[in-house]
GUMIVEX-221274 format. One record per residue (C-alpha): residue number from 1; residue in one letter; x negated, y, z negated. Coordinates in steps of 0.2 Angstrom, whole numbers. Each point is the difference from the previous one (the first is absolute). Last residue first. Layout:
<rs>
<r num="NUM" residuo="A" x="X" y="Y" z="Z"/>
...
</rs>
This chain:
<rs>
<r num="242" residuo="X" x="-325" y="282" z="-273"/>
<r num="241" residuo="X" x="-12" y="11" z="-8"/>
<r num="240" residuo="X" x="-1" y="15" z="5"/>
<r num="239" residuo="X" x="-13" y="11" z="12"/>
<r num="238" residuo="X" x="7" y="16" z="-1"/>
<r num="237" residuo="X" x="-13" y="5" z="-11"/>
<r num="236" residuo="X" x="-14" y="-5" z="11"/>
<r num="235" residuo="X" x="7" y="10" z="16"/>
<r num="234" residuo="X" x="2" y="16" z="-9"/>
<r num="233" residuo="X" x="-15" y="1" z="-10"/>
<r num="232" residuo="X" x="-11" y="-3" z="16"/>
<r num="231" residuo="X" x="12" y="12" z="12"/>
<r num="230" residuo="X" x="2" y="13" z="-18"/>
<r num="229" residuo="X" x="-19" y="1" z="-3"/>
<r num="228" residuo="X" x="-7" y="15" z="8"/>
<r num="227" residuo="X" x="13" y="10" z="-3"/>
<r num="226" residuo="X" x="1" y="-6" z="-17"/>
<r num="225" residuo="X" x="-19" y="6" z="-2"/>
<r num="224" residuo="X" x="3" y="17" z="3"/>
<r num="223" residuo="X" x="-12" y="9" z="17"/>
<r num="222" residuo="X" x="-10" y="14" z="-4"/>
<r num="221" residuo="X" x="-14" y="-7" z="11"/>
<r num="220" residuo="X" x="-10" y="-9" z="-15"/>
<r num="219" residuo="X" x="15" y="-9" z="-5"/>
<r num="218" residuo="X" x="10" y="3" z="-13"/>
<r num="217" residuo="X" x="8" y="-6" z="-15"/>
<r num="216" residuo="X" x="-13" y="-8" z="-9"/>
<r num="215" residuo="X" x="-14" y="3" z="13"/>
<r num="214" residuo="X" x="-2" y="-9" z="22"/>
<r num="213" residuo="X" x="-16" y="-1" z="4"/>
<r num="212" residuo="X" x="3" y="-17" z="5"/>
<r num="211" residuo="X" x="16" y="-8" z="-8"/>
<r num="210" residuo="X" x="1" y="-17" z="-4"/>
<r num="209" residuo="X" x="9" y="-19" z="1"/>
<r num="208" residuo="X" x="4" y="-13" z="-14"/>
<r num="207" residuo="X" x="9" y="-13" z="5"/>
<r num="206" residuo="X" x="4" y="-10" z="-18"/>
<r num="205" residuo="X" x="6" y="-19" z="1"/>
<r num="204" residuo="X" x="-13" y="-7" z="3"/>
<r num="203" residuo="X" x="-11" y="8" z="-16"/>
<r num="202" residuo="X" x="-19" y="3" z="6"/>
<r num="201" residuo="X" x="5" y="16" z="9"/>
<r num="200" residuo="X" x="-2" y="3" z="16"/>
<r num="199" residuo="X" x="-8" y="16" z="9"/>
<r num="198" residuo="X" x="-3" y="1" z="19"/>
<r num="197" residuo="X" x="-13" y="13" z="3"/>
<r num="196" residuo="X" x="-1" y="5" z="18"/>
<r num="195" residuo="X" x="-9" y="-3" z="17"/>
<r num="194" residuo="X" x="17" y="-8" z="9"/>
<r num="193" residuo="X" x="-4" y="-17" z="-4"/>
<r num="192" residuo="X" x="-2" y="5" z="-19"/>
<r num="191" residuo="X" x="-14" y="2" z="-13"/>
<r num="190" residuo="X" x="0" y="-6" z="-14"/>
<r num="189" residuo="X" x="6" y="8" z="-19"/>
<r num="188" residuo="X" x="5" y="-10" z="-15"/>
<r num="187" residuo="X" x="13" y="1" z="-13"/>
<r num="186" residuo="X" x="0" y="-4" z="-15"/>
<r num="185" residuo="X" x="16" y="6" z="-6"/>
<r num="184" residuo="X" x="-6" y="10" z="-16"/>
<r num="183" residuo="X" x="-18" y="3" z="9"/>
<r num="182" residuo="X" x="8" y="7" z="19"/>
<r num="181" residuo="X" x="11" y="12" z="-10"/>
<r num="180" residuo="X" x="-17" y="2" z="-13"/>
<r num="179" residuo="X" x="-8" y="8" z="19"/>
<r num="178" residuo="X" x="20" y="12" z="6"/>
<r num="177" residuo="X" x="-3" y="7" z="-17"/>
<r num="176" residuo="X" x="16" y="6" z="-8"/>
<r num="175" residuo="X" x="-2" y="18" z="1"/>
<r num="174" residuo="X" x="-13" y="7" z="13"/>
<r num="173" residuo="X" x="9" y="-13" z="14"/>
<r num="172" residuo="X" x="-15" y="3" z="11"/>
<r num="171" residuo="X" x="3" y="-20" z="8"/>
<r num="170" residuo="X" x="20" y="5" z="0"/>
<r num="169" residuo="X" x="9" y="-19" z="-7"/>
<r num="168" residuo="X" x="13" y="-7" z="6"/>
<r num="167" residuo="X" x="4" y="-17" z="-10"/>
<r num="166" residuo="X" x="14" y="-14" z="8"/>
<r num="165" residuo="X" x="8" y="-9" z="-12"/>
<r num="164" residuo="X" x="6" y="-18" z="-1"/>
<r num="163" residuo="X" x="0" y="-5" z="-19"/>
<r num="162" residuo="X" x="-6" y="-18" z="-8"/>
<r num="161" residuo="X" x="-20" y="7" z="-2"/>
<r num="160" residuo="X" x="5" y="13" z="-17"/>
<r num="159" residuo="X" x="-13" y="3" z="-11"/>
<r num="158" residuo="X" x="-11" y="11" z="14"/>
<r num="157" residuo="X" x="-18" y="5" z="-8"/>
<r num="156" residuo="X" x="-4" y="10" z="-14"/>
<r num="155" residuo="X" x="12" y="-2" z="-12"/>
<r num="154" residuo="X" x="6" y="14" z="-11"/>
<r num="153" residuo="X" x="20" y="-1" z="4"/>
<r num="152" residuo="X" x="0" y="-18" z="-3"/>
<r num="151" residuo="X" x="-3" y="-1" z="-14"/>
<r num="150" residuo="X" x="-2" y="15" z="-11"/>
<r num="149" residuo="X" x="-9" y="16" z="1"/>
<r num="148" residuo="X" x="-12" y="11" z="2"/>
<r num="147" residuo="X" x="5" y="20" z="4"/>
<r num="146" residuo="X" x="4" y="7" z="14"/>
<r num="145" residuo="X" x="18" y="1" z="0"/>
<r num="144" residuo="X" x="-2" y="10" z="-18"/>
<r num="143" residuo="X" x="-12" y="12" z="11"/>
<r num="142" residuo="X" x="13" y="2" z="13"/>
<r num="141" residuo="X" x="12" y="6" z="-13"/>
<r num="140" residuo="X" x="-13" y="8" z="-10"/>
<r num="139" residuo="X" x="-5" y="11" z="17"/>
<r num="138" residuo="X" x="18" y="3" z="6"/>
<r num="137" residuo="X" x="6" y="7" z="-15"/>
<r num="136" residuo="X" x="-15" y="11" z="-6"/>
<r num="135" residuo="X" x="10" y="15" z="3"/>
<r num="134" residuo="X" x="21" y="-3" z="-1"/>
<r num="133" residuo="X" x="1" y="-4" z="21"/>
<r num="132" residuo="X" x="17" y="9" z="7"/>
<r num="131" residuo="X" x="-4" y="17" z="6"/>
<r num="130" residuo="X" x="-19" y="0" z="0"/>
<r num="129" residuo="X" x="5" y="-19" z="12"/>
<r num="128" residuo="X" x="10" y="13" z="9"/>
<r num="127" residuo="X" x="-9" y="15" z="-1"/>
<r num="126" residuo="X" x="-19" y="-12" z="6"/>
<r num="125" residuo="X" x="10" y="-8" z="19"/>
<r num="124" residuo="X" x="8" y="15" z="2"/>
<r num="123" residuo="X" x="-16" y="9" z="3"/>
<r num="122" residuo="X" x="-7" y="-17" z="9"/>
<r num="121" residuo="X" x="12" y="-1" z="12"/>
<r num="120" residuo="X" x="0" y="21" z="8"/>
<r num="119" residuo="X" x="-18" y="-2" z="0"/>
<r num="118" residuo="X" x="0" y="-16" z="14"/>
<r num="117" residuo="X" x="-2" y="-18" z="-3"/>
<r num="116" residuo="X" x="-13" y="-14" z="3"/>
<r num="115" residuo="X" x="-12" y="15" z="-1"/>
<r num="114" residuo="X" x="-17" y="-7" z="5"/>
<r num="113" residuo="X" x="9" y="-10" z="18"/>
<r num="112" residuo="X" x="-14" y="-4" z="9"/>
<r num="111" residuo="X" x="-10" y="-9" z="-10"/>
<r num="110" residuo="X" x="-17" y="3" z="-3"/>
<r num="109" residuo="X" x="-4" y="11" z="-14"/>
<r num="108" residuo="X" x="8" y="-14" z="-12"/>
<r num="107" residuo="X" x="-6" y="6" z="-18"/>
<r num="106" residuo="X" x="20" y="3" z="-7"/>
<r num="105" residuo="X" x="1" y="-17" z="4"/>
<r num="104" residuo="X" x="10" y="-11" z="18"/>
<r num="103" residuo="X" x="16" y="6" z="-7"/>
<r num="102" residuo="X" x="10" y="0" z="-15"/>
<r num="101" residuo="X" x="-16" y="6" z="-4"/>
<r num="100" residuo="X" x="2" y="18" z="13"/>
<r num="99" residuo="X" x="18" y="0" z="-6"/>
<r num="98" residuo="X" x="-7" y="0" z="-21"/>
<r num="97" residuo="X" x="-12" y="12" z="7"/>
<r num="96" residuo="X" x="14" y="15" z="4"/>
<r num="95" residuo="X" x="7" y="-1" z="-17"/>
<r num="94" residuo="X" x="-13" y="-3" z="-9"/>
<r num="93" residuo="X" x="-6" y="18" z="9"/>
<r num="92" residuo="X" x="18" y="7" z="-4"/>
<r num="91" residuo="X" x="-5" y="-3" z="-20"/>
<r num="90" residuo="X" x="2" y="-13" z="-15"/>
<r num="89" residuo="X" x="11" y="-14" z="11"/>
<r num="88" residuo="X" x="3" y="-14" z="-11"/>
<r num="87" residuo="X" x="3" y="-10" z="17"/>
<r num="86" residuo="X" x="-20" y="-4" z="3"/>
<r num="85" residuo="X" x="-9" y="9" z="-12"/>
<r num="84" residuo="X" x="-18" y="-5" z="3"/>
<r num="83" residuo="X" x="-15" y="11" z="-8"/>
<r num="82" residuo="X" x="9" y="-3" z="-19"/>
<r num="81" residuo="X" x="-11" y="-15" z="-4"/>
<r num="80" residuo="X" x="14" y="-12" z="-3"/>
<r num="79" residuo="X" x="9" y="2" z="17"/>
<r num="78" residuo="X" x="-19" y="1" z="8"/>
<r num="77" residuo="X" x="-3" y="-16" z="-5"/>
<r num="76" residuo="X" x="16" y="-10" z="6"/>
<r num="75" residuo="X" x="0" y="11" z="15"/>
<r num="74" residuo="X" x="-20" y="-7" z="2"/>
<r num="73" residuo="X" x="4" y="-17" z="-6"/>
<r num="72" residuo="X" x="12" y="0" z="15"/>
<r num="71" residuo="X" x="14" y="-12" z="-8"/>
<r num="70" residuo="X" x="1" y="-17" z="11"/>
<r num="69" residuo="X" x="-1" y="-11" z="-21"/>
<r num="68" residuo="X" x="16" y="9" z="-6"/>
<r num="67" residuo="X" x="10" y="-6" z="13"/>
<r num="66" residuo="X" x="5" y="19" z="11"/>
<r num="65" residuo="X" x="5" y="-10" z="18"/>
<r num="64" residuo="X" x="-7" y="7" z="15"/>
<r num="63" residuo="X" x="15" y="-7" z="8"/>
<r num="62" residuo="X" x="8" y="-14" z="-5"/>
<r num="61" residuo="X" x="11" y="-8" z="12"/>
<r num="60" residuo="X" x="13" y="-13" z="-9"/>
<r num="59" residuo="X" x="7" y="-17" z="6"/>
<r num="58" residuo="X" x="11" y="-10" z="-11"/>
<r num="57" residuo="X" x="7" y="9" z="-14"/>
<r num="56" residuo="X" x="15" y="-6" z="-10"/>
<r num="55" residuo="X" x="-2" y="-18" z="-8"/>
<r num="54" residuo="X" x="-19" y="5" z="1"/>
<r num="53" residuo="X" x="2" y="14" z="-15"/>
<r num="52" residuo="X" x="-14" y="2" z="-10"/>
<r num="51" residuo="X" x="-16" y="-3" z="16"/>
<r num="50" residuo="X" x="11" y="10" z="11"/>
<r num="49" residuo="X" x="4" y="15" z="-14"/>
<r num="48" residuo="X" x="-19" y="-1" z="-3"/>
<r num="47" residuo="X" x="-5" y="7" z="16"/>
<r num="46" residuo="X" x="17" y="10" z="3"/>
<r num="45" residuo="X" x="-7" y="10" z="-15"/>
<r num="44" residuo="X" x="-16" y="2" z="6"/>
<r num="43" residuo="X" x="6" y="6" z="17"/>
<r num="42" residuo="X" x="11" y="11" z="-8"/>
<r num="41" residuo="X" x="-15" y="10" z="-8"/>
<r num="40" residuo="X" x="-9" y="-2" z="15"/>
<r num="39" residuo="X" x="13" y="-4" z="15"/>
<r num="38" residuo="X" x="15" y="-12" z="-3"/>
<r num="37" residuo="X" x="10" y="-11" z="13"/>
<r num="36" residuo="X" x="8" y="-15" z="-4"/>
<r num="35" residuo="X" x="11" y="-14" z="8"/>
<r num="34" residuo="X" x="17" y="-9" z="-8"/>
<r num="33" residuo="X" x="5" y="-16" z="5"/>
<r num="32" residuo="X" x="8" y="-8" z="-17"/>
<r num="31" residuo="X" x="14" y="18" z="-2"/>
<r num="30" residuo="X" x="-4" y="14" z="-9"/>
<r num="29" residuo="X" x="15" y="2" z="-14"/>
<r num="28" residuo="X" x="-3" y="19" z="-2"/>
<r num="27" residuo="X" x="2" y="-3" z="-20"/>
<r num="26" residuo="X" x="-15" y="-17" z="5"/>
<r num="25" residuo="X" x="-9" y="11" z="9"/>
<r num="24" residuo="X" x="-2" y="15" z="-13"/>
<r num="23" residuo="X" x="-5" y="-10" z="-16"/>
<r num="22" residuo="X" x="-12" y="-6" z="13"/>
<r num="21" residuo="X" x="-7" y="16" z="3"/>
<r num="20" residuo="X" x="3" y="4" z="-18"/>
<r num="19" residuo="X" x="-11" y="-12" z="-6"/>
<r num="18" residuo="X" x="-14" y="1" z="14"/>
<r num="17" residuo="X" x="0" y="20" z="-6"/>
<r num="16" residuo="X" x="-2" y="-5" z="-19"/>
<r num="15" residuo="X" x="-13" y="-14" z="-1"/>
<r num="14" residuo="X" x="-11" y="13" z="11"/>
<r num="13" residuo="X" x="3" y="13" z="-10"/>
<r num="12" residuo="X" x="9" y="18" z="-2"/>
<r num="11" residuo="X" x="1" y="11" z="-13"/>
<r num="10" residuo="X" x="10" y="2" z="-13"/>
<r num="9" residuo="X" x="17" y="15" z="-2"/>
<r num="8" residuo="X" x="9" y="2" z="-9"/>
<r num="7" residuo="X" x="-4" y="11" z="-11"/>
<r num="6" residuo="X" x="-3" y="10" z="13"/>
<r num="5" residuo="X" x="18" y="2" z="9"/>
<r num="4" residuo="X" x="1" y="13" z="13"/>
<r num="3" residuo="X" x="-17" y="3" z="5"/>
<r num="2" residuo="X" x="-9" y="-17" z="-3"/>
<r num="1" residuo="X" x="16" y="-11" z="13"/>
</rs>
């Protein structure tokens, strides 16, 4: 809309996204036994809409939800200082670094697949970004959404202790920080029976599960996160209340 109708374009805010999503649920006549899924920014919207509309959303899956206090601080500093262009790509190198950041990080030299996507895909991402997005738009958009705002969006701790949800978080997420996510949902870890770590939220209605050696979108071995989480998400979301 910024290109086609700039005079009537306004930057989205957390409150506007919540209100428009709530309105959409009413327009499509969503039933009272609805389960929801969201990843990244969609995960944050899903978190707040479940809190806002408990009359509709019964269960939710949140994957690396981009809740304000959980966004990686190094990423935020990089966006503000211009050392990280994220989706506001200025060069082909930015496209390559973006995909590495969506894996386990641009500086991680230990992963099996350093670049998770082929070069021709990087070229497509770069060209489409230059063609469709006005210069500086995405940086302004992201910085606008990252500005401190009113509650509940600026909350440092979970404001919704009654909703039932599954939270899935990659341990090496360089976009939405895993450790900050644990703090937000008050998660502790302990040794499991199989020798691995078990994560548990202080909120009995929140199931918190981590994915080892995985970034925001890609595992270190090149697999996409949707392929990894699909069985667990399907199992949880298809469990409707009677």
